N, C-alpha and C positions, 0 to 999 in steps of 0.2 A: 688225198695225195699220198700220205704215208702208207695207206693200205695198198694203193695201186703199185707204189714203188717196191714195197716189200714183196708183193706177190709176183711182180714181173721179174724180179731178180732171183726168185726162188729162195729168198732169205739167205743168200750167200754171204751177206755182210755179217759181221759179228754183232751180237746183241748184248744189251746191258742188263745188269742185274736189277730185278724189280725193287722199287723202294719199299722198305718195310719200316714203319714208324712204330712207336711204343703203343699207340692205340689202334691205328688203322693202317691198312695196306691198300695202296693204289698201284696196280700193275700198269706200266706205261705202254706206249704203242709197240715197243720192242718186246714187251711181254715178260721178260725175265731171263733167267739163265737156261740156255738150251745147250746140252752137253754133247749130243751125239747127232750124226746125220739123220737117224730115224726121228729124233725129236724135231729137227729142222723140217723134215718132210711133213711131220704131223702138223706143225704150226702153219706151214703153207697150205696144207689141205683144209685145216679148220678155218683158215682165213678165206673162206668162201670158195670151196672147191666147186668145179663145174660138173654138177651131177644133175640129171633130169629130175624134175619134180613129179610126183604122182598126181593124178587128177585131184583138183581142189574144189571145195565147195564155195560157190559164190552166192552170198545171201540174197534173198528176195527183198523187195522194198518193204514188205509188211511183216514185221516180227510177230511170232505167235505168243511171245511172253512180254508182259508189259513192263518196260523199264521205269525207273523212278523219274527220269527226265525224258522228254520226248526227243528222240534224235532228229535233228533237222538237216544234217549233212550240209553245213554251211560252206565247207571247203570243196573246191573242185579237185578231185583226186586225179593223180597221174598214175602211170604204171608203177609197180613196185620198184623203188629206187635201189639199184645195186651198182657198186663201183665196177669199173672195167675189169673183166676177168683177166687173169694171167694167161699170156700166150705160151709161157714156158711151162714145163712140167714141174712137179714139186721137188725134183732133184736139186740139191744145192749147187750142182755144177751147171745148171741150165744157163743159157745165154740170155741176159736180161734184154727186154725191149726198151726202146727209148721212152722216156717219160713224156706225156703230153705237155704242151705249153700251158703254164698256169693261167687261169682266167682271173680277171680283175675282181669280179663279184661272184660269191658262191651261189650255187643254184638254190632256189628256195625249196624248203621241205614241205611238200604237199601231202605226203603220206609216210607212215612209219610202219616197220615190221617189228614185232616183238615175239620172242620165243620164251616160253616158260618150260624149264626142264628139271625134273627131279631125277637125278642120276643116283640110283640106289647106293647107299654107303656100302663099301666092301666090294663093289663091282671090280672085277679083274681089270688090270691096267689096259690090256689089249682091247677089251670090250668098251672100257671107258673112253679110250681114244676114238674108237669107231663111233660111239655116241656123239662125241664132240664134233666129228666131221659132219654129222647130220644136223646138229644144232646150228652150226655156222654156215651150212650149205648155201643159203641164199643171202648172206651178208645182212643179217638183221640189224636194225638200229639198236635194239636193246635185248639183253638176255637176263632173265632171272633164274638163278640156280637154287636147288635145295639139296641137302645132304652131302655137301662137298667141303666140310670144314678143313680137312687135311689135304685136299688136292692143291697142287702147286699153281701159283698164278700164271705161269707161262702156258699152262694148258687151258685154263679157264678164260684167259684174255690173250689170245694170239695176236700176231702182228696186225696193227690197225685198230686195236681195241684197248680200252682201259677198264679197270675193275676197282670196286670199293667193297670192303668188308672190314669189320673189326676182328682181328685174329682171335681165335679161341675155339674150343670144341663146340660151344653153343652160339657164341656171337658170330662166328665165322662160317656158319653152315649155309647161309643164304646170301651170297654176294650178288651185286648188280654189275653188269657189264654193258659198255656202250661203245659205239663207233666214234673214233676220234676225228674222222674227216667231216663229220656232220654235227657233232655235239661237243660243247665245252662245259665242264663241271663248274657249278657255282656254289653248291653246298652239299654236305654229305653227313650222315650220322647213323646211329644205331639206337633202336628203341626196344625195350623189353615188352614182349607180348604176353608171356606167362612165366611164372617163376615158382612152380610147384616142385619143391625139392624132394629127393628120394627116388628109389628104384622099385619098380614093380617086380614081381616074380619072374626070374629069368632074364631081366633087362640088364644091359651093360651101359646104357645111357639113361639120363633122366628125361623121360618123355614129356614131362611137364615144364621143362625149361626151354623157352623159345624166344628168339630175338629176330627183329626185322632190320635189314639194312636198307638205306634209301639214299638216292642222289638226286639233286636238282640240277638240271642241264639246260643250257641255252644253245639254240641253233647257231651255227657259225655266222649267219647273217644277222644275228641279234634280234630277230623278230618273234621268236617263239621260245617259251620256257615251259618245260615239263618236268615233273618229278616221277621217278620210277622207284617202286618199293618191292623188295623181295621178302616173302614171308612164308612160314610153314606152320600151320595151326596144329596143335597137339592132336594125335589120334584119340579115339574113344577107348578108354580103359577104366577099370575101377578107380585108379588114382587120378585120372584126368577128366572124368565125366562132367565136372562142373566148371571146366576151364573155357569152354567154347564161348559163352556169353561175354565174360570179361575180356577174352582175347580179341573178339570182334570190336568191342567197345574201345580198347586201346588202339587197335588198328584204325578205327574210325577217327579217333582223336588225332592220330598222327596224320592221316589223310586230310583232315580238316585244317590242320596247321600248314601242311605243304601246299594246299590249294590256294593259299595267299599268293603264291608265285605264278600259278597257272595250272593247267590240267594235270591230273595225277593218273598214273597207270600202276596197277598192282599185279604182280605175278606170284603165284604160289600154289602149294598143295594145301587145301583146306580140310582134307580128310572127311568130307561130308558130300554125299551124292547130291547132285544138282536138283534132282526131282524128289528127294526124300523129305520126310517131315522134319528131319534134323537140320536141314539146310537153313542157316540163320537169316532168312530173307528180311524179316522185320528189322533186325539190327543193321543189316547192310543198307536197307532203305533209309534208316535213320542217319547213316553215315553218307548217304547219297552215292553209294558204290553200286555199280551195276556190272555183273558179269557180261562179257561180250555175247554170251549165249542169250541174254535178255534182248540185246540189240539185233542179233541176227535171226533169232527165232529158231536156232538149231543148236543141238548139242550132240556129242557122241562119246563113247567110252574113252577114257584117257589112260588106260593101262590094264594090268592084269589084276583087276579088282572086281571080278564077277560082273563085268559090264558097267561098273559105276563110273561116273564122271566126277572126279574129285580134284582135278587140276584146273586152274582158272587164270584168265587175264581179266582184270576188272578195271573200270575207268570211272573217273569223276571229272567234270560233269558229263553225263551221258549225251546231252544235247549237242555237244561240239564234235562228237565222233560219229563216223559211219563205218561199219564193218565192210571192208572191200573184199577180203578173203579170209577164210577160216579153215584150218585143217589140223590134223595131228600127224606126227611122224613116229613110226615104230622105232623104239630104242631097245638095246639090250637090257636096260633098266626095267624094273617092273612098272614104270610109268612111261607113257608116250609123251613126246614133246608137244605142247600146244603152240601153234604158229598162227599169228593173227596179223593181218594188215589193216591198218586204220587210217582214215583220212585225218588230216590235221588242219586247223584253220591257218590262214596265211599269217595272222598275228594272234597271239594268245594274250589273255588277260587273267589276272588273279581275282580270287574272291576275297571279301573281307575275312580276316582271320578271326574265328570265334571260339576256337578250342586249341589247347596245347597238350602235348604228349610227353610223358616222361621218357628221357633218353639223352643221348649225347649228340652234339653238333660240333664239327671240327672245321676250321678254316684251312686254306692252303696258301701259305705266304709266298710260295713260288709260282702261283698260278699266273697265267698270262691275262686272266680276267680280273679286273679290279673287284668285281662283285664276288669272285671266288676268294679273294684275300680278305674281304670285309664281311664274310659270312656271320661271324660271331657278333659283330657290332649291329648288323641288321637284325639278328635274332633278338638281341636285347631291346632294340628300339621297337620291334614288333610287339613284344610283351608289354612294354610301357604304354604303347599306343592303345593296347586292348583293355587296359584297366578302366572300368567304368566309373563314373562319378559316384561319390559316396563310399568308395572302397579305400583301402590303405595300401601304400607302396613304400616299402622300406629298403634303403640301399646302404650297405656297409662295404666300403671299398678303401683299399690302402691309398688309392689316388684316383681322383676324377679329373681326367685331362683330355676328354673328348668333348668338344664343344657341342656337337649335335646331340649327344646323349644328354648333356645338361639342358639343352633347349627342349628335348622331349620331356624331361622331368618337369620343367616349368610349365609346359603345355598341359601336362596331366594335372598339376596343381591348379591351374587356371580353370580347368573344366570341372573341378570339384573333387579331385582325388587328394587325400591327405598324403603329402610327400615328406618323408623324414629321411635325411641323409647323414651318415656318419663317415668321416674320412680320416685317414691316418697320416696325412701329410703334415710335417712340422712347419712347412711354409706353404700356404695355400697356393694352388695353381690358379691361373686366370679364370678357367670355367668355375672353379670352386668359389672364388671371390664374387664373381658375377651372380652365381646361383644363390649364394648366401644373402646378398642384398635383395634379390628379387623375391625369394621365399619369405623373407622377414616381413613382407607386406601382406602375406596370406596367412590368416589365422590357422594354427595347427600344423603348419608346414615349417621345416627348418633345415639348415645345414649346420652340423656341429663337428668340430675338429678335435679328435681324440687320439693323438699319436700313441698314447700309453696303452690303448686297447689293441694295438697291433704289435706282433713280435718283430723286433728290429731285423731288417734285411729280408723280410718275406713280403710277398705281394699276394693279394687275394681280393675277391669281390663276391658278395652275395646280394641278390635282389629278391625281395619277398613281396609278392602281390596277394592280397587277400582274395582277389578274383581277377582273372585275365580272360576276357571274353566270357564263356560259360564255364571255364575251368577254375574251381576254387583252390586255394592253398598252393599257389604256384611259386616254386623256389628255383632260382637260377644260381649256380655257383661256378666260378672259374678261378684258376690258379694264378691270376695276375690282376692288377688294378684295371680300372676303366680308362686305359691309356691307349696311345697309338700303337703300342706293341701288340695289341689284339689284331692288327693288320700285318705288321712286319714280322711277327714271330708265330710259330705254331701254337694255336690256342684251342683248348677243349672246353666247351660249355656243357654243363650237366643240368638237366631240368628234372625236377621232382614234383609230384602232386600229392604227396602223402600228408594228411592232416597232422599226425603226431610229430613228424619231422618239422613241419612248418611251425607249429606252436613252439617247439623247442628252440628253433632259431629266432623266433620273435622274442622270446624271453631273453636270449643272449643279446639280441640287438638292444633291447631296452636297458640292459645292464651297461652296455657300452655307451649308450646315448645319455645316461644319467649325468647331469651337470656335476663337474668336480667341485671341490670346496674352494677352488681359486675363482678368479674373476669369470663372469659369464662371457659367452662369445659375443663379439662385436662385429657386425657385418662391415666389410670394407668396400667402399664404393669403387666401382671400376668404371672409368670413363668409357663412353661409347655406347652402342646399342646392343643388339642381340649378339651372342657369341658367334664368332665366325665372320663378323663384318669388319673388314679392314685389318684382320690379324693373320699373320703368316704362321708357318710351322706345322699346320695340321695336314693330315692326309686327305686328299680330296675324296669325296664319296659321291655315289650316284644319287639321282633323285630318289626320294623316299618311296619305298614300296612296302607292302605287307609280307615280304618274304620271310619264311621261317629261319 
């Protein structure tokens, strides 16, 4: 609706400034600050301009390349979904047409269009705008960009779209953009893919420093959840030649984590030709990632790289997708845009989370979606749930005041995980008192109250899992306690998987947990059963899922 209204009016209404947070930028459906009529015309044009499409390739049913999973085409695909086109021109003085009557139920999403576009850094603004018009020409559901860290949000996310990236020269290079009339964000974050510091001869940026941005989105009818990842793998050079393997492994870990919510789509420049010996097929197979070229059985050059195919849209799991259309669009950039239309099941399901990836996850306390507000809590519960029996889980928090987190800690202890908790509250919360009593009955597990271990007036939490799924040395850190403010206030969760850092934090935890010379802890019995039964004051949460 927003998209159609903005287009029909020629964007003659005033637009708001895009929200810029300390860590992450999300451009709203109004896109950001547009200062001149030319900018307004551009936004209207990039918001799905009516231009004819060149002939497209429609794949045959039999692919020539074997994907990791066998595509079954379980969903019945419809024609490419595009919002109603504007009947007005892109001039801001155009007469708007009347909005259609709103419908009670949103239309189901049976297919999605995704565009991957590397718009070369340094492209002149006029050519950059022309490339954007081509990127948004058919109203794609998702767009993944590369090489645009300094480009303004109002260009990258025109009317009817939103965008996520973490601002910065390296973290902001690969944003994810999505249509707001079909998708609502539930989680978002940024993950380091490679971190080789230093400059090669003649280089002005560090080729070895790469980050992926990702967003988990739910369809407006609530039946489908997908994650979209934008990534740019380091090119081959004397400094970066050994980065390909670790980069794909980190990407695979991220995709494995996101797959707990539903299917995953990855768009990016991988800097390796699809048919070359350097293409990391074995590592991609291990991550269950398939290029759409695997599914369609066809590939073609994706830019001015001696006929090489180095830009990709990849999916997991392959068996839920069917390639309906696949094509490239010539851009002024040295890369062509890759445009893919894929079928989507009427309802999506997530996989069991078996791996976790270093990076950040942020919630959105202003989200209309409760799941968007509770992203961080769900991430914490996902890690706790994935710790196998026989492993150790240590929690250091200034306050434990989320009853479902306490329940997950107890469930981990009951299945054989050693659970140790240190809290900094002077007066125990209800979940702390309940968990103290329950863990006192399980050998090796405990809750200890150590207010002196926390700096007065500060809040923080650290969770240390010796193993979560197949990922060892998993450390989670956030700058607030495990309280309901994780939903009501902006919260950033940082996840690390480095052994050295994990060991250092375990030593600090043990020092804080050491019994003081005073009296030992005495569990206080809390009447009632499980936390959350018959107690008010907590924020309601959805049914438990393995969402990252």
